[in-house]
C-alpha positions, 0 to 999 in steps of 0.5 A, spaced: 704 862 194 698 857 195 692 858 189 685 857 191 680 854 185 674 858 187 666 856 183 661 860 184 654 860 181 649 865 179 641 864 177 640 868 171 633 869 169 634 868 161 629 865 156 634 861 153 641 858 154 642 861 147 642 867 149 646 866 155 651 862 150 652 868 146 654 873 152 659 868 155 662 865 148 663 871 142 666 877 142 660 882 142 657 878 148 664 878 152 665 886 150 658 887 153 659 886 160 667 883 161 672 887 157 672 893 154 674 890 147 674 883 145 677 879 139 676 872 138 680 869 133 680 861 132 681 858 138 685 865 141 682 871 145 684 878 146 681 882 152 682 889 153 680 893 158 681 901 159 685 901 153 691 900 158 690 892 159 691 887 154 691 879 156 691 874 151 688 867 152 687 861 149 680 857 149 682 850 152 675 847 151 668 848 150 662 844 148 655 848 145 650 851 150 654 848 155 661 851 157 667 855 155 674 854 158 680 859 158 687 859 160 691 866 160 697 865 155 701 869 161 699 865 167 705 862 170 700 856 172 699 852 166 694 848 169 689 854 171 683 856 167 677 860 168 670 857 165 663 859 165 659 853 164 651 853 163 647 849 167 638 849 169 636 848 175 631 842 175 626 845 180 625 852 177 628 851 170 631 857 170 639 858 168 645 858 172 652 861 170 658 857 174 664 861 174 670 857 175 677 861 176 683 860 180 686 866 185 692 866 190 689 864 197 690 871 201 685 873 194 679 869 194 675 874 197 677 879 192 676 875 187 669 873 188 667 880 189 670 882 183 666 876 179 659 879 183 661 886 179 662 882 173 656 878 174 652 884 175 654 888 170 652 882 166 645 882 169 644 889 167 646 890 160 643 883 158 637 885 162 637 878 166 
């Protein structure tokens, strides 16, 4: 099974990186668009969806107002992660959310579509 790294960029109309940082790195922020319930303690995050799926991740890296990287604890691929990174377009000064994830080669399009849905949800709930 071949794995692919996917990197996506989403232009977001957010007035400050602090607001964007909150929605990608805090439990309440992630609950607003990514999972139904999120609990973050120390460097461990528990994500719950539809009261039927629970996954745990560890925070393996972050830089305040820049990026946060998670690794699923149940993944058989220990070198894989998913990451949210904030950058700023130099010309427009608008913020860009970069998403990095890994998936099976045959599932790349589906995974990209899933991230599109998630980010559209983020845009709706955060007014971006």
